[in-house]
KOLLUMFI-197654 format. One record per residue: x negated, y negated, z of N, C-alpha, C, CB in turn. Coordinates in steps of 0.001 Angstrom, whole numbers, padded with zeros to 6 digits, always signed. Glycine has a CB too. Example, Ala and Ser with C-alpha at 12.3 -4.5 7.8 and 13.67 -1.06 7.14 Angstrom:
KOLLUMFI-197654
-013190+005690+007800-012300+004500+007800-013200+003300+007800-011308+004473+009046
-012850+002250+007080-013670+001060+007140-012900-000030+007870-014084+000598+005725
end
This chain:
KOLLUMFI-197654
+096897-090881+013947+098369-089930+014155+098035-089685+015711+098553-088148+013037
+098719-089994+017059+098999-089259+018325+099050-088031+018190+100095-089564+018939
+098689-087666+019316+098413-085878+019257+099993-085696+019412+097233-084932+020815
+100703-086463+020464+101563-086030+021102+102768-086090+020463+101538-086520+022144
+102580-086467+019041+103945-086788+018455+103451-085696+016580+104264-089221+018361
+102718-085099+016710+102190-084473+015793+103254-083173+015838+100604-084265+016035
+103987-082592+014825+105026-081626+014422+103933-080786+013596+106474-082289+013515
+103834-079649+013637+103953-078371+012392+105210-078734+011534+104243-076596+013110
+105980-078487+012249+107553-078501+010954+107126-079853+010382+109693-078624+011770
+106774-081083+011056+106798-081788+009560+106086-082535+008579+107446-082420+009544
+104811-081729+008775+103715-080870+007355+104209-080834+006307+103321-079324+007384
+104227-081242+005192+104770-081058+003923+103331-080223+003398+105296-082635+003068
+102178-080841+003892+100687-079484+003172+100105-079717+003844+099722-079415+001736
+099453-078637+003950+098506-078071+004513+097175-077016+003918+099230-077553+005298
+096332-077922+004131+094691-077131+002845+094129-076039+004492+092486-079268+002010
+094062-075053+003427+092670-073753+003975+091614-073930+003284+092917-072021+003715
+090309-074626+003464+088683-074451+002972+088203-073182+003268+087624-075456+003686
+087510-072738+002495+087338-071235+002940+088052-070397+003058+086969-071032+003836
+089311-070127+002319+090291-069811+002843+090648-067902+002562+091289-070933+002268
+089264-067667+001558+088662-066246+001735+088463-065267+002402+087975-066182+001654
+087626-065857+003317+086643-065561+004214+087216-065022+005464+085841-066701+004457
+086609-064987+006550+087141-063974+007491+088091-065088+008394+085784-063037+008443
+087621-066381+009214+088719-066542+009796+089819-067042+009141+088517-067155+010698
+089398-067728+007710+089701-068427+006527+091307-067437+006882+088467-068189+004835
+091023-066141+006061+091909-065074+005693+093397-065337+006864+090936-063402+005913
+092637-064658+008143+093538-064098+009370+094553-066124+009286+092081-063454+011506
+093928-067085+009218+094523-068408+009838+095300-068366+008288+093260-069999+010415
+095359-068135+007061+096661-068021+006375+097170-067135+006583+096758-068073+005235
+097228-066061+007234+098604-064622+007444+099195-066152+008538+097961-062172+008695
+098551-066733+009204+098997-067321+010289+100025-068521+010013+097842-067728+011014
+099370-069197+009537+100460-070576+008935+100846-069929+007763+099701-072318+008505
+101226-068944+007260+102448-068507+006263+103721-068224+006653+102191-067394+005608
+103471-068435+008001+104596-068130+008609+105719-069571+008864+104073-067409+009959
+105030-071241+008537+104824-071844+008791+106029-072261+007940+103695-072037+008922
+106703-073143+008189+107262-073809+006629+106552-074679+005845+108451-074620+006726
+106270-075697+004684+105342-076201+004202+104796-076203+003308+104848-076156+004571
+104150-077044+002332+103142-076019+001029+101540-076218+002159+102911-077209-001395
+101540-075201+001421+100407-073693+001941+099319-074144+001088+100964-071700+001443
+098155-074532+000785+097039-074483-000108+095928-073900-000025+096700-075403-000312
+095541-073317-000409+094128-072410+000196+093021-072866-001251+094529-070066+000361
+092154-073133-000519+090829-073614-001019+089580-072189-001355+090243-074763+000329
+088998-071882-002587+088169-070327-002492+087402-070733-003383+088897-068751-002849
+085904-070128-003648+085291-070982-004840+085285-070210-005785+083938-071551-004727
+085746-068789-006210+086090-068103-007289+087130-066856-006694+084702-067615-008057
+087796-066631-007437+088790-064759-006908+087897-063962-006542+089683-063639-008241
+088659-062862-005518+087692-061517-004844+088239-060561-006782+088742-060393-002447
+087623-060130-006824+087336-058700-008141+087341-057605-006725+085149-058713-009467
+088135-056806-007286+089629-056618-007228+090269-057333-005964+089969-055046-007184
+091380-057699-005724+092069-058611-005251+092188-058132-004090+093145-058956-005865
+092083-058506-002646+092315-058000-001585+093886-057975-001434+091568-058677-000605
+094161-056737-000922+095899-056560-000808+095875-057789+000246+096708-054725-000071
+095472-058260+001502+096084-059290+001995+096379-060398+001040+095380-059701+003010
+095807-060925+000200+096077-062240-001107+097007-061626-001651+094842-062697-002364
+097250-060015-002058+098624-059701-002708+099371-059662-002157+098886-058819-003270
+099743-059774-000382+100823-059941+000188+101256-061517+000534+100713-059109+001275
+100495-062662+000566+100671-063563+000401+100839-064576-000576+100264-063610+000850
+100955-063976-002298+100726-064729-002880+101701-065527-002957+100306-064385-003702
+102800-065279-002893+103708-066065-003749+104405-067293-002779+104903-064987-004430
+103647-067216-001424+103305-067998-000253+102414-069117-000230+102837-067233+000581
+101331-069049-001138+100029-069854-000934+099606-070047-002073+098959-069292-000149
+099399-071858-002824+098626-071978-003432+097045-071938-003821+099001-072451-003440
+096697-070610-004317+094940-070310-004121+094881-071989-005658+094051-067653-004909
+093666-072352-004865+092665-073642-005926+091070-073145-006123+092503-075515-004933
+090679-073068-006838+089371-072978-007020+088183-074212-006663+089383-072659-008320
+087630-074460-005865+086944-075649-005519+085944-075395-004928+087556-076496-004847
+084659-076012-005176+083111-075732-005018+082907-077015-003951+082050-075824-006696
+082906-076754-002540+082596-078062-001998+081754-078985-001895+082663-078059-001271
+080176-078160-002881+079149-079075-002991+079329-079729-004656+077621-078233-002641
+080709-079974-005090+081109-080856-006478+081718-081923-005888+082172-080151-007649
+081099-082885-005254+081975-084100-005084+083450-084691-005759+081138-084962-005366
+083085-084523-006884+084082-085159-007726+085126-084034-008318+083314-085962-008926
+084641-082967-008054+085989-081702-007928+086451-082101-006423+085366-079617-008016
+085952-081822-004984+086593-082109-004427+087417-083219-003941+086232-081758-004098
+087106-084247-004461+088303-085333-004872+089044-085293-005734+088027-086397-005135
+089234-084490-006396+090365-084154-007384+091167-083755-006837+090238-083357-008347
+090327-082031-006129+091367-081282-005163+092107-081822-004778+091086-080749-004173
+091463-082830-003394+092137-083336-002133+093214-084651-003358+090609-084185-000554
+092883-085087-004065+094157-085707-004975+095337-085208-005158+093911-085839-006190
+095124-084184-005583+096127-083178-005871+096959-082575-005003+095636-082286-006367
+096383-082550-003565+097316-082046-002330+097463-082943-001923+097001-081160-001318
+096634-083777-001485+097271-085233-000521+097670-084366+000882+099095-086232-001392
+096920-083436+001280+096889-082699+002857+097293-083851+003922+095137-082047+003328
+098413-083217+004777+098295-083902+006254+097411-083400+007322+099565-083875+006902
+096794-082065+006973+096143-081431+007617+094835-080471+006763+097156-080776+008326
+094151-080485+007415+092784-079701+006662+092344-079085+008256+091246-081053+005662
+091978-077068+007598+091321-076465+008495+090448-076567+007747+091629-075324+009062
+088900-076943+008033+087693-076922+007528+086923-075550+007726+087018-078017+008090
+087408-074343+007054+087060-073158+007519+085852-073096+006750+088063-072035+007379
+085555-073644+005547+084576-072843+004698+083415-072678+005323+084275-073409+003429
+082117-072755+005117+080612-073052+005620+080519-071825+005326+080115-073598+007157
+078528-072000+005656+077749-071341+005804+077396-070382+007069+077095-072030+005504
+078166-069260+007804+078202-068797+009059+077789-067848+009749+078954-068732+009268
+076411-067478+008899+075625-066662+009615+074888-067085+010332+075059-065992+009090
+074177-066676+011550+073054-067299+012453+071510-067291+011721+072990-066366+013929
+071412-065734+011635+070070-064652+011139+069989-065530+009579+070588-062367+010962
+070787-065487+008847+070819-065701+007015+070224-066954+007427+072549-065772+005850
+071069-068134+007968+070202-069526+008303+069062-069563+008146+070190-069994+009484
+068297-068645+008953+066705-068680+009211+065465-068272+007859+066504-067480+010492
+066404-067864+006996+065957-067783+005870+066787-068714+004346+065936-066293+005851
+067412-069141+005128+068119-070241+004025+068656-071732+004683+069611-069444+003312
+067995-071850+004410+068367-073295+005726+068892-074446+004943+066751-074066+006703
+068061-074614+003961+069045-074871+002993+069699-075146+002402+069318-074840+002821
+070912-073928+001912+072056-073666+001488+072977-073601+002609+072021-072579+000738
+071898-073983+004123+073475-073363+005279+073431-075135+005301+073192-072003+007536
+072369-076020+005424+073164-077335+005468+073696-078376+004194+072324-078124+006257
+073104-077539+002763+074433-077907+002080+075446-078023+002598+074797-077250+001285
+076150-076596+003014+077383-076009+002928+078019-076347+004559+077198-074288+002457
+077173-076611+005131+077911-076916+006587+078167-078549+006490+076788-076466+008122
+076904-079031+005790+076718-080792+006856+076931-081210+005443+074787-081544+007961
+076743-081179+004428+077340-081875+002697+078708-081857+002315+076767-081032+001360
+079295-080527+002063+080345-079606+002116+081216-080722+002695+080124-078152+002983
+081027-080856+004270+081999-081930+005180+081787-082833+004938+082036-082076+006472
+080920-083786+004854+080508-085439+004284+081753-085389+002903+078255-085660+003519
+081826-084728+002117+082505-084485+000848+083876-084668+001107+082249-083133+000255
+084137-083695+002153+085871-083705+002349+086177-084467+003279+086609-082393+002726
+085043-085068+004296+086214-085917+004894+085881-087300+004139+086204-086049+006750
+084758-087766+002757+085120-088976+001995+086154-088787+001046+084013-089506+001307
+086361-087570+000873+087442-087386-000260+088635-087714+000421+087554-085887-000938
+088978-087505+001290+090215-087541+001973+090276-089536+002100+090094-086416+003731
+089247-089922+002566+089961-091300+003306+090034-092255+001447+088424-092371+005072
+088889-091071+000367+089391-091481-000743+090489-091951-001689+089161-091025-000988
+091084-090712-001398+092495-090605-002313+093573-091134-000828+092904-088462-003135
+093240-091794+000290+093965-092146+001077+094654-091780+002251+094413-092365+000593
+094084-090611+002474+094646-089152+003447+094073-089503+004892+093848-087335+002845
+093957-091033+004983+093453-091334+006466+094393-090771+007558+093337-092942+006718
+095123-090486+007178+095903-090126+008554+096332-088429+009046+097373-090959+008387
+095292-087430+008358+095089-085970+007941+094679-086003+009098+094220-085359+006727
+094995-084786+009329+094047-084115+010808+093228-083192+010267+094960-083228+012132
+092051-083527+010509+091245-082399+009937+090498-081393+011409+089890-083242+008798
+090502-080149+011447+089710-079089+011978+088034-078320+011765+090536-078285+011715
+087416-078953+012456+086044-078706+012315+085934-077319+012908+085126-079800+013007
+085361-076260+012469+085359-075044+013454+084154-075213+013390+085956-073569+013194
+083340-075994+014942+082181-075781+015143+081824-074348+015811+081801-076843+015819
+080707-074436+016705+080242-073263+017060+079735-073481+018715+079076-072822+015960
+079727-072209+019268+079308-072154+020801+077696-072884+020588+079296-070237+021556
+077512-072632+019389+075728-071872+019462+075180-073813+019631+074853-070543+017154
+075938-074958+019449+075626-075969+019881+074680-076569+020964+076447-076178+019988
+075434-075742+022165+075281-075796+023579+073962-075095+023616+076485-075123+024466
+073834-075784+024656+071970-075519+025257+071838-073863+026137+071426-077174+026901
+070589-073152+025674+070878-072210+026355+071415-072233+027830+069932-071626+026242
+072272-071682+028903+072394-071602+029923+073034-069872+030439+073122-072835+030130
+072425-069702+031507+072994-068244+032356+074416-068771+033035+071710-067610+033854
+075309-069627+032928+076880-069786+033270+077759-069962+032530+077194-070634+033944
+078560-069524+032648+079888-070107+031245+079743-072027+030990+082205-069716+032121
+079488-072204+030008+079472-073054+029026+081009-073816+028832+078972-072243+027805
+081050-075453+028972+081994-076191+029262+081618-076866+027967+082062-076894+030660
+082533-077698+027603+082216-078623+026716+081545-079885+027070+083244-078878+026148
+081489-080002+028739+080552-081342+028850+079101-080867+029133+081055-082421+030153
+078627-079647+028576+077585-078780+028604+076294-079644+027774+078096-077296+027892
+075121-079981+028162+073946-080378+027002+074374-079834+025756+072391-079755+027290
+074241-080323+024793+074206-079980+023585+072374-079990+022779+075345-081054+022968
+071948-078362+022546+071033-078477+022095+070660-077503+021135+070394-078655+022901
+070796-077382+020013+070965-076273+019142+069313-075702+019019+071744-076803+017590
+069493-074182+018776+068002-073995+019033+067828-073083+018014+067496-073470+020504
+068870-073235+016098+068558-072416+015492+068692-073351+013970+069366-071122+015865
+068454-072920+012710+068906-074256+011764+070397-073544+012203+068306-074462+009640
+071181-072848+011978+072453-072500+011629+073187-073809+013309+072704-070201+011642
+072954-073478+013876+073479-074145+015552+073246-076131+015170+071816-073340+017410
+071937-076014+014670+072192-077415+014338+072862-078195+012630+070732-077913+014641
+073167-077205+012118+074031-077625+011085+075549-077646+011375+073785-076792+009981
+075607-076793+012517+077151-077268+012883+077487-078775+013694+077751-076065+013914
+076120-079073+014394+076065-080149+015497+076653-081209+014360+074322-080529+016337
+075571-081007+013483+075904-082390+012620+076888-082350+012243+075237-082776+011533
+077916-081290+011568+079071-080947+011187+080106-081832+011929+079216-079544+011372
+079856-081578+013877+080756-082071+013813+080315-083413+014194+081664-081442+014401
+079481-083865+013765+079235-085606+014074+079772-086171+012870+077480-086214+014275
+079625-085368+011746+079665-086436+010300+081607-086429+010384+078684-085408+008224
+081906-085417+011539+083198-085304+011270+083902-086597+011645+083729-084147+011933
+083356-086612+013542+083893-087272+014620+083905-088531+014672+083422-086957+015594
+082325-089226+014028+082395-090153+013946+082118-090745+012566+081868-090429+014819
+083236-090726+011730+083681-091247+010360+084729-092090+010915+084210-090107+009184
+084551-093404+009971+084998-094671+010266+086371-094517+009309+083828-095960+009897
+087400-095466+010047+088349-095387+008874+089273-094011+008696+087456-095552+007586
+089269-093136+009623+089752-091890+009213+089544-091066+008149+090715-091977+009172
+089995-089556+008492+091177-088904+008825+090541-088700+010417+091627-087423+007772
+091422-088323+011209+091241-087842+012487+090812-086334+012478+092496-088064+013257
+089609-086328+013319+088989-084985+013408+088896-084613+014215+088075-084710+013083
+089415-083264+014669+089053-082238+015904+088509-081066+015575+090181-081829+016706
+087355-080949+017241+086191-079664+016711+086707-078308+017487+084252-080034+017296
+086708-077501+017190+087154-076266+018043+085219-075594+017678+089049-075061+017156
+085228-075623+018972+083754-074771+019388+084008-073534+019544+083001-075151+020729
+084063-072418+018526+084196-070870+018315+082908-070551+019042+084273-070265+016615
+083434-069264+020071+082687-068217+020235+082433-067208+019595+082886-067864+020958
+081681-066145+019484+081690-064991+019023+083531-064779+018428+081042-063959+020320
+083838-064695+017398+085189-063556+017436+085199-062442+016290+086735-064413+017208
+085734-061689+016880+085468-060199+015705+086744-060020+015318+084840-058516+016383
+087046-059087+014081+088329-057952+013800+088267-057738+012559+089878-058361+014110
+088968-057544+011924+089521-056739+010287+088419-058058+009564+092029-056853+009656
+087963-057369+008209+087098-058354+007052+086141-059188+007912+088180-059540+006059
+085570-059142+008698+084483-059821+008844+083295-058854+008576+084485-060459+010155
+082575-060148+008276+081098-059426+006941+080014-058616+008815+079426-061909+005410
+079680-057374+007154+079378-056569+008337+077665-057005+008471+079769-054718+008057
+077154-057743+008556+076140-058250+008541+076199-059210+009896+075940-058820+007215
+077387-059212+010724+077492-059630+012400+077345-057920+012762+079390-060627+013088
+077474-058423+013847+077217-057093+014824+078267-055921+015088+076966-057608+016226
+079674-056218+015528+080437-055557+015414+081025-055238+014489+080887-055725+015935
+081168-055688+012962+081802-055442+012114+080422-054411+011472+082490-056779+011400
+079740-054592+011769+077949-053663+010997+078453-052414+011910+075602-054537+011641
+078444-052375+013209+078665-051057+013296+079542-050399+013269+078370-050712+013950
+080826-051048+012856+082301-050513+012577+082229-049381+011394+083363-051851+012063
+081197-050157+010392+081535-050380+008811+080451-048849+008760+080895-052342+007778
+079551-049027+009874+078331-047604+009830+079571-046024+010065+076733-047786+011830
+079596-046789+011325+080674-045263+011455+081573-044897+009973+082144-045591+012900
+082257-045919+009909+083076-045465+008903+082424-044542+007612+083694-046704+008416
+081084-044823+007429+080230-044893+006148+080317-043273+006698+078512-046017+005926
+079283-043207+008044+078491-042143+008463+080007-040671+008477+077572-042711+010312
+081345-040907+008829+082365-039615+009106+082506-039896+007591+083963-039652+010356
+082480-040960+006811+083149-040541+005375+081594-039481+004184+083774-042642+004409
+080622-039411+005379+079271-038368+004968+078720-039645+003914+079748-036387+003964
+078317-040326+004016+077946-041350+003190+076042-041442+003697+079112-042908+003563
+076610-041782+005073+074468-041896+005601+074732-040556+006579+073585-043989+007027
+073314-040326+007091+073237-038975+008258+073776-039539+009556+071498-038327+008618
+074069-038808+010582+074344-039505+011562+073750-040208+012427+074771-039043+012005
+072983-041124+012443+072018-042243+013539+072177-043886+013028+070001-041805+013412
+072663-044523+014062+072644-045923+013740+071441-046655+014401+073961-046556+014175
+070666-047744+013241+069794-048483+013441+070172-049889+014033+069186-048488+012359
+069595-049922+015218+070140-051652+015957+068885-051870+016369+071450-051846+017487
+069182-053770+017019+068253-054506+017356+068795-054576+018959+068107-055861+016410
+068517-055982+019013+068764-056296+020338+070004-055811+020888+068708-057616+020497
+070620-054633+021781+071319-054656+022441+071955-055283+023724+071149-054052+022369
+070982-055687+024181+071071-056455+025832+072036-057473+026167+069771-057253+026211
+071760-058535+024538+072452-059626+024915+074123-059560+024896+071944-060658+024051
+074644-060564+025679+075610-060505+026151+076525-061298+025205+075477-060827+027407
+077613-061087+025039+078422-062452+023832+079737-062734+024274+078720-061941+021994
+080447-063817+024661+081821-064054+024439+082734-063623+023012+081855-065448+024613
+083334-062220+023393+084048-062150+021747+085459-062228+021732+083766-060720+020910
+086216-062792+021071+087379-063270+020999+087784-062579+019943+087498-064613+020948
+089100-062014+019668+090063-061561+018292+090087-062622+017451+091670-061182+018567
+090018-062196+016517+089897-063499+015307+091163-064054+015296+089526-063046+013626
+092086-063236+015457+093711-063515+015450+094404-064260+016460+094427-062311+015492
+093010-064102+017863+093508-065150+018844+092813-066766+018418+092982-064599+020524
+091814-066249+018140+090984-067342+017359+091744-068302+016565+090032-066715+016395
+092369-068109+015708+092888-068826+014349+094468-069120+014988+092830-067630+012661
+094689-068649+015705+095999-069500+016629+095453-070485+017746+097063-068304+017573
+094541-070386+018307+093835-071533+019011+093789-072607+017883+092264-071121+019610
+092834-072714+016672+092939-073680+015706+094220-074591+015277+092577-073042+014726
+095092-073763+015803+096410-074447+014930+096593-074712+016358+097764-073501+013792
+097169-074311+017665+097191-075261+019128+096343-076353+018946+096631-074491+020540
+094959-076675+018434+093987-077581+018343+095109-078748+017444+092415-076896+017524
+095084-078285+016224+095613-079019+015388+097132-079998+015852+095769-078024+014314
+097771-079152+016526+098979-079379+016855+099109-080383+017876+099538-078271+017179
+097794-079809+018898+098407-080832+020650+096915-080871+020660+099528-079866+022543
+096172-081038+019877+094783-081421+020450+094165-082845+019901+093730-080219+020058
+093557-083389+020824+093010-084733+020882+092363-085451+019937+092286-084786+021703
+091972-085954+018855+090901-086616+018087+089184-086668+018813+091525-088185+017890
+088405-086013+018271+087161-086457+018446+087035-085369+020041+087045-088440+018504
+087615-084883+020213+087590-083860+021647+086916-082778+021390+088997-083296+022214
+086397-082163+021823+085900-080885+021705+086673-079835+022287+084693-080841+022202
+087255-078558+022077+087933-077271+022879+086771-076232+022355+089824-076767+022337
+086719-075419+023978+085740-074070+023572+086967-073205+023356+084486-073357+024916
+086573-072804+022352+087773-071194+021716+086551-069970+022291+088124-070993+019041
+087672-069179+023619+085931-068257+023938+087383-067514+025304+083561-069791+024914
+086764-066060+025487+087763-065654+026385+087620-066007+028353+087758-064012+026004
+085819-066105+028283+085425-066333+029367+085375-065287+029909+085961-067121+029936
+084882-064146+029249+083912-063334+029452+082902-062939+028374+084464-062357+029897
+081499-062029+029566+080490-061545+028538+080562-060384+028718+079131-061959+028561
+080429-059897+027162+080636-058180+026949+078947-057931+026578+082007-057593+025310
+078517-057275+026677+077057-056565+025666+077542-055937+024953+075891-055610+026210
+076198-056452+023435+076095-055657+022484+076456-054115+022445+075004-055838+022226
+075674-053856+023089+075432-052012+023830+076622-051882+024186+074324-051598+025355
+077826-052418+024980+078876-052057+025539+080113-051680+024212+079205-053272+026603
+080278-052755+023203+080446-052621+021931+080138-052037+020789+080365-053202+021745
+079173-051489+021292+078413-050535+020266+078525-048656+021126+076321-051322+020112
+078991-048590+021883+079429-047894+023065+081011-047350+022288+079513-049080+024659
+081349-048270+022595+082979-048420+022294+083613-047754+020824+083317-050151+022229
+082658-047839+020409+082615-047815+018649+082437-046538+019147+081370-048686+017410
+081370-045772+019467+080676-044950+018946+082101-043722+019631+078812-044991+019459
+082137-044158+020621+083295-043152+021657+084343-042901+021094+083868-043730+022994
+084727-043926+019887+086192-043635+018938+085786-042892+017656+087050-045189+018391
+084186-042869+017484+083598-041828+015781+084641-040035+016216+080658-041320+015825
+084669-039926+014583+085031-038606+014537+083990-037576+014644+085691-038418+013435
+082407-037433+015098+081052-036843+015358+080691-037823+015803+080175-036274+014368
+079334-037221+016199+078537-037555+017816+077545-038703+016485+077280-035570+019114
+076989-039835+016724+075866-040340+016587+075159-040854+017746+075992-041164+015754
+073444-040988+016748+072502-041295+017540+072274-042634+017119+071397-040409+017525
+071444-043525+018093+070843-045014+018580+069425-044368+017797+070772-045532+020737
+069269-045320+016862+067820-045804+016344+067533-047309+016968+067782-045878+014522
+066410-047363+017795+065997-049294+017521+065431-049274+016895+065361-050340+018347
+065707-050592+016174+064609-050911+014659+064395-052337+015777+065567-051226+012321
+063402-052627+016029+062560-054150+015997+062705-055461+014580+060772-053608+015973
+062697-054128+013618+062912-055430+012334+064618-055832+012184+062298-054694+010441
+065038-055737+013418+066836-056331+013797+066971-057245+014426+067801-055544+014584
+066308-057389+015497+065745-058527+016240+065875-060080+015276+064043-058074+016587
+066357-060982+016483+066363-061818+015894+065494-063307+016324+067557-061784+015754
+065224-064281+015596+064403-065292+016589+065003-066265+017323+063482-066039+015937
+064518-066232+018753+065181-066742+019167+067052-066823+019986+064770-067121+018435
+067487-064971+020285+068608-064998+020323+068645-065043+022059+069252-063857+019435
+069617-065597+022500+070080-065858+023471+070351-065090+024372+070767-066332+023287
+069625-064446+025289+070767-063594+026257+072005-063702+026315+070656-063710+027461
+072620-064646+027103+073805-064598+027683+074409-065806+026396+073779-065010+029560
+075440-065788+025679+076688-066625+025416+078043-066279+026153+076971-066544+023956
+078811-066909+026709+080192-067366+027307+080336-068843+027561+080451-066673+028660
+081492-068488+027221+082254-070117+027131+083394-069777+028771+083608-070437+024961
+083453-071196+028771+084203-071694+030246+085727-072238+029039+082987-073520+031532
+086845-071545+028928+088195-071617+028293+089119-072585+029018+088850-070222+028263
+088761-073623+030588+089658-073949+031590+090326-075272+030459+088819-074400+033336
+089275-076031+029438+090030-076861+028800+091153-076566+027551+089137-077624+028439
+090679-075524+026829+092307-075312+025819+093290-074552+026630+092154-074255+024208
+092501-074185+027632+093958-072952+028396+094356-074398+029201+093346-070963+029909
+094014-075575+029463+095027-076095+030584+095676-077283+029823+094244-076622+032137
+094919-077745+028619+095738-078829+028070+096057-078295+026355+094777-080450+028229
+096215-077482+026307+096750-076877+025139+097883-075736+025104+095676-076389+024538
+097253-075030+026186+098082-073703+026366+097752-072528+025672+099391-073885+026022
+096810-072181+025407+096690-071497+024717+095651-070487+026014+096260-072164+023281
+095375-069049+025579+095029-068446+025792+094850-066906+024863+095447-068727+026662
+093516-066274+025243+093413-064914+024158+094013-063723+024776+091787-064443+023755
+094913-063392+024125+095892-062560+024066+095481-060704+023581+096841-063381+023038
+095077-060604+022806+094391-059467+022250+092962-058885+022956+094117-059881+020837
+093947-057561+023659+092897-056948+023994+092310-056779+023719+092750-056407+024228
+090635-056430+024521+089254-055941+023343+089576-054489+022984+087401-055939+024127
+090063-053638+023326+090044-052261+022803+091201-052025+021102+090700-051233+024357
+092160-053168+021198+092570-053157+020113+092310-053751+019471+093323-053149+019984
+090985-054872+019704+090055-055568+018629+089129-054375+018109+089069-056906+019322
+089083-053565+018870+087865-052070+018300+088585-051756+017324+087530-050458+019354
+089886-051107+017749+090406-049934+017173+091488-050493+015577+091396-049087+018618
+091595-051779+015422+092187-052201+014194+090159-052464+013446+093623-054008+014490
+089328-053215+013739+088389-053521+013514+087561-051851+012723+087944-054273+014875
+087736-050601+013442+087444-049577+012638+088242-049090+012399+086762-048844+012870
+089297-049028+012244+090342-048839+010995+090291-049054+009483+091285-049573+011228
+089831-050802+010316+089918-051459+008678+088863-050275+007732+089045-053528+008602
+087935-050898+008491+086407-050547+008011+086504-049056+007308+085212-050501+009466
+087498-047783+007995+087704-046346+007584+088431-046363+006381+088439-045490+008612
+088955-047890+005929+090142-047984+004681+089472-048231+003858+091313-048962+004625
+088397-048825+004592+087334-049446+003347+086422-048543+002293+086186-050296+004099
+086304-047616+003595+085115-046061+003086+086017-044983+002369+084281-044996+004751
+087649-045310+002856+088483-044460+002028+088287-044856+000404+090059-044647+002530
+088440-045735+000483+088693-046372-001262+087093-046189-001862+089295-048549-001363
+086391-046134-001446+084942-045723-001893+084204-046796-002279+084889-044775-003019
end
């Protein structure tokens, strides 16, 4: 289907895999404002049910589907017959992938293969499928990365994301696959194993009296391109609606922020003084000193740009974890 003729209002069924995850949850909230059937896949329901799921309950159809079960994927796709798929399911943690390489590849690569093949099997070859890839597919560089920069993954996670891209884009006979190379995105509901969310949770727990007022940290000198997750999912929608199949789009702000600055800004918002304690065990193998993207393509071709101020992102992130701490 040519991208210029695609309109979200014409979509009869949209599927979001990994819908209970970080980006998936914010994407559901965005898509729930649009007409059409909205189906969300997850592995199992959360207990207790998060408040954001309760708020969307009447708008979203939840299905439990294991992406590594080929027959379950085919049955699920046949039941939905989606026009659009946002494939947000996947292993997302770079550090964990060094210790769990096989599950990372199984989820990101084989799960994507089953999804693409399942769409073809049920005749949904005109569907548009968004694969959220990663900035880490690029070779390390000391300049802003464009979509034409060399691809050279340096971690199991990054390699799995490049393989995921290729499985999608190189499929024969449809569906149409679009690629979003997302740089670091942060915000409420992010797994605290990621730096900003981990810092915010620890601040909230210290304020609640659960930890002594100190923070153990790894490498704070790395600089990353950080975008609010709510801006990131707007980019995903823009790519589906106006992007060209097979063409990668960087989803990034175009500015690099040192992890130390993120921590200092969160500590400045803390309700009591908190000291910083270096912990060498928290350093990652092959941690790149700089990862920053060039958003020119997505801005000029699709009209997307990051809009949410960084300070608001941090305020909302800390407010989320304070809320979690208050719940015990």
